[in-house]
C-alpha positions in Angstrom: -84.2 1.5 -36.2 -83.6 5.2 -36.3 -83.9 7.5 -33.3 -85.5 10.2 -35.4 -89.0 11.0 -34.2 -91.8 10.9 -36.9 -95.1 12.8 -36.8 -98.1 10.7 -35.7 -101.3 10.2 -37.5 -104.8 10.0 -36.1 -104.9 6.2 -36.7 -101.8 5.8 -34.5 -103.7 6.6 -31.3 -104.9 3.1 -30.5 -101.5 1.5 -30.5 -100.0 4.5 -28.8 -102.6 4.4 -26.0 -101.9 0.7 -25.4 -98.2 1.2 -25.3 -98.6 4.0 -22.7 -101.0 1.9 -20.7 -98.4 -0.8 -20.4 -95.6 1.7 -19.6 -97.6 3.3 -16.8 -98.9 0.0 -15.5 -102.5 1.1 -15.8 -103.6 -1.4 -18.4 -106.2 -0.7 -21.1 -109.6 0.8 -20.2 -112.0 1.3 -23.1 -113.8 4.3 -21.5 -110.5 6.1 -20.6 -109.2 5.3 -24.1 -112.2 7.1 -25.8 -112.0 10.1 -23.5 -108.3 10.5 -24.3 -108.9 10.0 -28.0 -110.9 13.3 -27.8 -107.8 15.1 -26.5 -105.3 13.6 -28.9 -103.8 16.1 -31.4 -102.0 13.9 -33.9 -100.2 16.8 -35.6 -98.5 17.5 -32.2 -97.6 13.9 -31.4 -94.2 12.3 -32.1 -93.4 8.6 -32.4 -90.3 6.5 -32.7 -90.8 3.0 -34.2 -88.7 -0.1 -34.3 -89.9 -1.5 -37.6 -93.7 -1.1 -37.3 -93.8 -1.2 -33.5 -94.0 2.1 -31.6 -91.3 2.2 -28.9 -91.3 5.8 -27.7 -93.6 8.8 -27.9 -94.2 12.4 -26.8 -97.1 14.7 -27.5 -98.4 18.1 -26.5 -101.9 19.5 -26.0 -103.0 23.0 -27.0 -104.2 25.0 -23.9 -103.7 28.2 -22.1 -101.9 28.5 -18.8 -102.6 31.1 -16.1 -99.5 33.1 -15.2 -99.2 36.0 -12.8 -101.5 38.7 -14.2 -102.7 36.9 -17.3 -102.7 33.7 -19.4 -100.3 32.5 -22.1 -100.5 29.8 -24.8 -98.6 26.8 -23.3 -97.7 23.4 -24.8 -99.0 20.9 -22.3 -96.5 18.1 -22.8 -97.8 14.5 -22.1 -97.8 10.9 -23.2 -94.0 10.7 -22.9 -92.5 7.3 -22.6 -90.1 4.7 -23.9 -90.8 0.9 -23.8 -88.6 -1.1 -21.4 -86.8 -2.9 -24.2 -85.5 0.3 -25.7 -84.3 2.3 -22.7 -80.8 3.8 -22.5 -80.7 4.4 -26.3 -81.2 8.1 -26.3 -84.8 7.9 -27.5 -86.2 10.2 -24.8 -83.5 12.8 -25.5 -84.2 12.7 -29.2 -88.0 13.2 -28.6 -87.6 16.1 -26.1 -85.0 17.9 -28.2 -87.1 17.5 -31.4 -90.2 18.7 -29.6 -88.5 21.8 -28.2 -87.2 22.7 -31.6 -90.7 22.4 -33.0 -92.1 24.6 -30.3 -89.5 27.3 -30.9 -89.8 27.2 -34.6 -93.6 27.5 -34.5 -93.4 30.5 -32.2 -96.9 30.1 -30.8 -96.3 29.0 -27.3 -93.6 30.8 -25.2 -93.7 28.1 -22.5 -94.2 24.4 -22.1 -95.4 22.5 -19.0 -95.6 18.9 -17.9 -96.1 16.6 -14.9 -93.0 14.5 -14.3 -93.2 10.8 -13.4 -89.7 11.3 -12.0 -88.4 14.8 -11.2 -84.8 14.0 -12.2 -85.7 13.4 -15.9 -86.6 16.8 -17.2 -84.2 19.4 -15.8 -81.6 18.4 -18.4 -84.1 19.6 -21.0 -84.4 23.0 -19.3 -87.6 22.3 -17.3 -87.7 23.9 -13.9 -90.0 23.1 -10.9 -92.5 26.0 -11.3 -95.3 24.8 -8.9 -95.4 22.5 -5.9 -98.4 21.0 -4.2 -99.4 19.7 -0.8 -100.6 16.1 -0.5 -103.0 16.0 2.5 -103.6 12.8 4.5 -106.1 14.0 7.1 -107.3 12.4 10.3 -110.8 13.9 10.1 -111.8 13.1 13.7 -109.3 15.6 14.9 -110.2 18.4 12.5 -112.7 21.1 12.8 -113.4 24.5 11.1 -114.0 26.7 14.2 -116.8 29.2 14.3 -120.4 28.9 13.1 -121.2 28.0 9.5 -122.6 31.0 7.5 -126.4 31.1 7.3 -126.4 32.1 3.7 -125.9 29.5 1.0 -126.7 25.8 0.8 -125.0 22.6 -0.2 -126.3 20.0 -2.6 -125.1 16.7 -4.0 -125.7 16.1 -7.7 -124.7 14.2 -10.7 -121.5 15.3 -12.5 -122.8 15.4 -16.0 -125.9 17.4 -15.1 -123.9 20.3 -13.7 -120.8 20.5 -16.0 -121.7 24.0 -17.3 -122.0 25.4 -13.7 -118.7 23.7 -12.7 -117.0 25.3 -15.7 -118.4 28.7 -14.9 -117.0 28.5 -11.3 -113.7 27.2 -12.5 -113.4 30.0 -15.1 -114.1 32.6 -12.5 -111.4 31.3 -10.2 -108.7 30.3 -12.7 -107.4 33.7 -13.7 -106.3 34.2 -10.1 -104.3 31.0 -9.8 -101.1 30.7 -11.7 -100.5 27.1 -12.9 -104.2 26.3 -13.7 -105.0 25.4 -17.3 -107.9 26.3 -19.6 -110.6 23.6 -20.1 -112.7 23.1 -23.1 -115.5 20.5 -23.4 -113.1 17.7 -24.2 -111.0 18.6 -21.1 -114.0 18.7 -18.9 -114.9 15.3 -20.1 -111.4 14.2 -19.1 -111.6 15.8 -15.7 -115.0 14.4 -14.9 -114.4 11.0 -16.5 -115.1 8.2 -14.0 -114.2 4.7 -15.4 -115.2 2.0 -13.0 -111.9 0.3 -13.5 -110.0 3.3 -12.1 -111.9 3.8 -8.8 -109.7 1.6 -6.7 -112.6 0.2 -4.6 -114.2 3.6 -4.1 -117.6 4.9 -5.1 -118.3 6.7 -8.4 -117.1 10.3 -8.4 -119.6 12.8 -6.8 -120.0 16.5 -6.8 -121.1 18.7 -3.9 -122.3 22.2 -5.0 -122.5 25.4 -2.9 -125.2 27.7 -3.9 -125.0 31.4 -2.9 -127.2 34.3 -3.6 -126.1 34.4 -7.3 -126.2 30.7 -7.9 -123.5 28.0 -7.8 -120.3 29.6 -6.4 -118.3 26.6 -5.5 -117.9 22.8 -6.0 -116.0 19.8 -4.7 -115.3 16.6 -6.6 -114.9 13.5 -4.4 -115.4 9.8 -3.8 -115.7 7.7 -0.7 -114.5 4.3 0.2 -115.9 2.0 2.9 -113.4 0.7 5.4 -114.0 -1.0 8.8 -111.9 -2.4 11.6 -112.7 -3.9 15.0 -113.5 -0.4 16.4 -116.1 0.4 13.7 -116.2 2.6 10.5 -112.9 4.0 9.2 -114.2 5.2 5.8 -112.0 7.3 3.5 -113.0 10.4 1.5 -110.9 11.0 -1.6 -111.1 14.6 -2.8 -110.1 15.6 -6.4 -110.9 19.3 -6.6 -112.4 22.0 -4.4 -113.0 25.3 -6.3 -114.9 28.2 -4.8 -115.5 31.8 -5.8 -116.1 33.1 -2.2 -114.5 32.3 1.1 -117.9 31.2 2.5 -118.4 28.7 -0.3 -114.9 27.3 0.2 -115.3 26.9 4.0 -118.8 25.3 3.6 -117.5 22.7 1.1 -114.7 21.7 3.4 -116.9 21.5 6.4 -119.0 19.0 4.6 -116.1 17.0 3.1 -114.4 16.7 6.5 -117.5 15.4 8.3 -119.0 12.8 6.1 -120.6 10.1 8.2 -118.7 6.8 8.6 -115.5 8.3 7.4 -112.3 8.9 9.5 -109.8 9.7 6.8 -109.5 12.2 3.9 -107.0 12.4 1.1 -106.5 15.5 -1.1 -103.4 15.3 -3.3 -103.8 18.6 -5.1 -103.7 21.3 -2.4 -101.9 24.5 -3.2 -99.0 25.4 -0.9 -101.1 28.4 0.2 -104.3 26.4 0.5 -106.7 28.3 2.6 -107.7 25.1 4.5 -104.4 25.3 6.4 -105.6 28.6 7.8 -109.1 27.4 8.6 -108.8 24.2 10.6 -108.3 24.0 14.3 -105.3 21.6 14.1 -103.3 22.1 10.9 -100.8 19.4 11.8 -103.6 16.8 11.5 -103.8 17.6 7.8 -100.7 15.5 7.3 -99.3 17.8 4.6 -96.4 16.6 2.5 -94.8 18.9 0.0 -94.2 17.4 -3.4 -93.5 18.6 -7.0 -96.4 19.5 -9.3 -95.9 21.5 -12.5 -92.6 21.7 -14.4 -92.2 24.6 -16.8 -89.8 25.2 -19.7 -89.4 28.7 -21.1 -89.3 28.3 -24.9 -89.1 32.0 -25.9 -87.5 34.1 -23.2 -88.6 37.6 -24.3 -92.2 36.5 -25.2 -92.6 34.6 -21.9 -91.2 37.4 -19.7 -93.3 40.0 -21.4 -96.5 37.9 -21.1 -96.7 37.9 -17.3 -97.1 40.8 -14.9 -94.9 41.7 -12.0 -95.9 42.4 -8.4 -93.7 45.6 -8.2 -91.9 47.7 -10.8 -88.8 46.0 -12.3 -86.0 47.2 -14.6 -83.5 44.4 -14.8 -80.9 43.0 -17.2 -80.7 39.3 -16.8 -78.3 37.0 -18.6 -79.8 33.6 -19.6 -78.0 30.5 -20.9 -79.9 27.8 -22.8 -77.9 25.0 -24.3 -80.8 23.5 -26.3 -82.4 26.6 -27.7 -79.5 29.0 -28.2 -81.8 31.8 -29.3 -82.6 32.3 -25.7 -79.0 32.7 -24.7 -78.0 36.3 -24.1 -78.7 39.4 -22.0 -82.3 40.6 -21.8 -83.7 43.8 -20.4 -86.9 43.3 -18.5 -89.0 46.4 -17.7 -92.5 46.3 -16.3 -94.8 46.0 -13.3 -98.4 45.2 -12.4 -99.8 46.7 -15.6 -97.5 45.0 -18.2 -94.0 44.3 -19.2 -91.5 44.4 -22.1 -88.4 42.2 -22.6 -85.8 43.1 -25.3 -82.2 42.1 -26.0 -79.6 44.4 -24.7 -75.8 45.0 -24.6 -76.0 46.5 -21.1 -74.2 44.7 -18.2 -76.3 42.0 -16.6 -77.4 42.4 -12.9 -78.4 38.7 -12.5 -77.5 35.5 -14.4 -79.1 32.1 -14.5 -79.9 29.2 -16.9 -83.2 28.7 -18.6 -84.2 25.9 -16.1 -83.9 28.4 -13.3 -86.0 30.9 -15.2 -88.7 28.2 -15.5 -88.8 27.9 -11.7 -89.2 31.7 -11.3 -91.8 32.2 -14.0 -95.0 31.4 -12.1 -93.9 33.2 -8.9 -93.4 30.0 -6.8 -89.7 30.1 -6.3 -87.9 33.0 -4.7 -84.9 34.7 -6.3 -83.2 34.7 -2.9 -83.7 31.0 -2.4 -82.4 30.2 -5.8 -79.3 32.4 -5.2 -78.7 30.7 -1.9 -78.7 27.4 -3.8 -76.2 28.7 -6.3 -78.7 28.7 -9.1 -79.0 32.5 -9.6 -75.8 34.7 -9.6 -75.9 38.3 -8.5 -73.6 40.3 -10.8 -74.6 43.7 -9.4 -74.9 44.2 -5.6 -78.4 44.8 -4.5 -80.0 43.3 -7.6 -81.5 40.3 -5.8 -83.2 42.4 -3.2 -84.5 44.8 -5.8 -85.8 42.2 -8.2 -87.0 39.5 -5.8 -90.4 41.0 -4.9 -91.3 41.7 -8.5 -91.2 38.0 -9.5 -93.5 37.0 -6.7 -97.3 37.0 -6.8 -100.2 37.3 -4.3 -101.2 33.7 -5.0 -98.9 30.8 -5.1 -98.8 28.7 -8.3 -100.6 25.4 -8.1 -100.8 22.3 -10.1 -104.3 20.7 -9.6 -104.9 18.7 -12.8 -102.6 16.0 -14.0 -102.7 15.9 -17.8 
């Protein structure tokens, strides 16, 4: 066996899918299998085989990622795994290094993103934690949204497939304002709305609640419910997947409904943003049971292209020294100039004001990590007094990055 990854073919998908189903302990589901086949890009997939048997894989999906002030092409890395019999042989390292070199050589995507099964795996490949999320475990009997509900607008339950176009319209209106969200074509909407019976965990089929305002549908929520009872009566569970709304009224109306479904006493929402408006709406935020966890990990593949692609909250003129052991073309001093209207990043011989590694740059990139916090952790080094205070506000953004959709 060789550790060298080989490009996959379209016909490899079936055995790759079964291998990953075993790895992630999810088993094989025919409906999920066909949905994911529609996403598979064989030219972007890498396999390592032992004889004819696949033993390790990594792939990427072609999508755009919202960043502060715009969107960028981003490799959405997924389907990464090594079978238990072949662990500790360097297969994952070989795959990830090979993939990074491919991305850098292609020059099309300045960043790559992924969801990590275990957070300790990917920092050694230059990935930084770019977006966190709140996992909410709510006791709904204790929660209210104070104040009267707006008279305008109405809520309606409907079938998912019948309203996909309207869901997409709402999502596309909101997405440009939320760093960390990804573009969705028809195949990705099929994935998001997919509802295999084997994956419901005892809950109902997925449902959609729509909010209709003066100009049509302006918000939606995707959810399920699960019946639960004890000696005291109903203790049903509402399981929320997404809440997306164009207006504050639509957002509040959707949550009023989701928090007050008859016969339910619990609500779980694992994809809340760290600045989720719900925290500012409810009467008892402690009862949301919020836990902070990691979401999106980001790897800067092309430093000047990535830094020039986003916008900055305030004016910035900064020389930053980057080290990147895996992609040495990123190592060096870069002068970043820009602000809310655009940016430029070019190599320079000027003295650096700040220094960090490429992983740290990934944490900064979507605006979720503060320069000051990273410096306090010893991750960013201030080489010119005052540089942290001057540059820190520029890297922030008015909305926190969020990872809502696991891919």
